[in-house]
N, C-alpha and C positions, 0 to 999 in steps of 0.2 A: 748339285753333285760337290761333295766334300773332300778337300784337297787335304792329304797328312803332310807334318812337317817332311821338307827335305825331298818332295814329290816333283818331277821335273817333267816340262815337254819339250820336243824338240822344234826347234825351228825348221821349216823346210822352203818356204816362200821366198823366192829373193826380195819381195816387198818387207819384209819382216828384217831382214839381213839389212836393208837399206836403212830401215827406220830406227834399228841399233845404232847404224854408225852415223848417226844426229846426234847422238846420246854421249853422256861421259863417257872418258878414255882411259885408258893406265896403263902403261906397260911394262914388259922385262924383257930380258935377252930372249927368252923361249918362245915368248907368246905375248901379244896385248890383249885386253879386254875391254867392250866395249858395253856399255848397259844403257838401257833407258826403259822407263815404266811403261807398261802395260796394260791399257784398260781391258782389255777382250778377254784375258783370261785370269783366273784367281792363283795359277801356280806358275811358277818361272819358267821360262822359256831358254833354251840353250842352242846355241848352232855353232858350228865348226867351221873354219875356212882356211885353206892349206896353197897359195897359188903354185901355178905350175913351174915359176922361176924359184921356186923352193927346194925344187928336186925331182926326182921321178916319180911314178906312181909308187912303186914299194916303200920310197921314203915319205911321202906325203900322206899313205895310209897307216904308216908306223907311228908317226907324228899323231894323226886324229887319235890313233887307238890310245897312245899314252895322254893327250889331252882330254880323253873320255875316263881313262880311268882317274884322272886327277878330279875330275869335275863330279865323280862318285863320292869319291872320298870327301870332297868338299860339301857336299849335295846341302845338308843343313844348313852352311854359310849365306844360301841362295835367297834373296829378299822375294818372296812371294809378290806375283803382279808385275813381275821385271824382265824384260828379254836380255839375253846376255850372248855377244858374239864372240869366241875365241877366235884369234888370228895367230895360226899356228907361225912359227919360224924353225929355220932349220937347226938353232941351238938345242930345240927340245927332243932331239934324237940323243944327245949326248949330256945333257943336265939330268943330275941324279933325280929319280922321283920324288923324293922329300923335298927336296927343293921346288920342285912344281908346284906339290902340293900346297907347300908355306907359300911360294910368290902368290898362287892364284888365291889362296885367304886373304893374304895382303894386301890384292887388286882389288877383290871385291867390298872391301872396308873403305879403299881409296875413291873409287868411284861412285860411293852414295856419301863420302864425306861432303859436308854443306862448304863452298868457297865462298868467299869475300868476291866483291867487284874487281879489288883491285887484284887477287889472285887470279880470275876469269881473265883480265884486260892481258895480263903479263904472260900468258900461256899463249896468246894469237888468236884464243878461240871466241872472246866477245866481241862485244860492239867495238867500232874504232872511235877511234877519240878526233874530233874536228878542234881545230885552229881558231 
């Protein structure tokens, strides 16, 4: 099966979301992005999550709709064979759509940037230093 550039698949299983949570993370006020390499599929996988503490169901659904539209606008930026999860926040309701798209493009670049060992340890996500 040949995948075309910008082809995206949806993440639906809890295990896919949990695996993405173990990958690289980056965030903005309206949403967070988690990404990890996925060897099981050639195209990029996209998942959305918005917790109940964010708002009632119409608000959560509107956040997801806006994030889906931003993903469609940035579909060519996603790297094939990676899984991405967007974690929506309440600010996504009031953020201008062009800023959502710009932030998503910047975060995709950020989660794929290589980081030195010092940068990983400074963020608190790397191995602990022993004395």
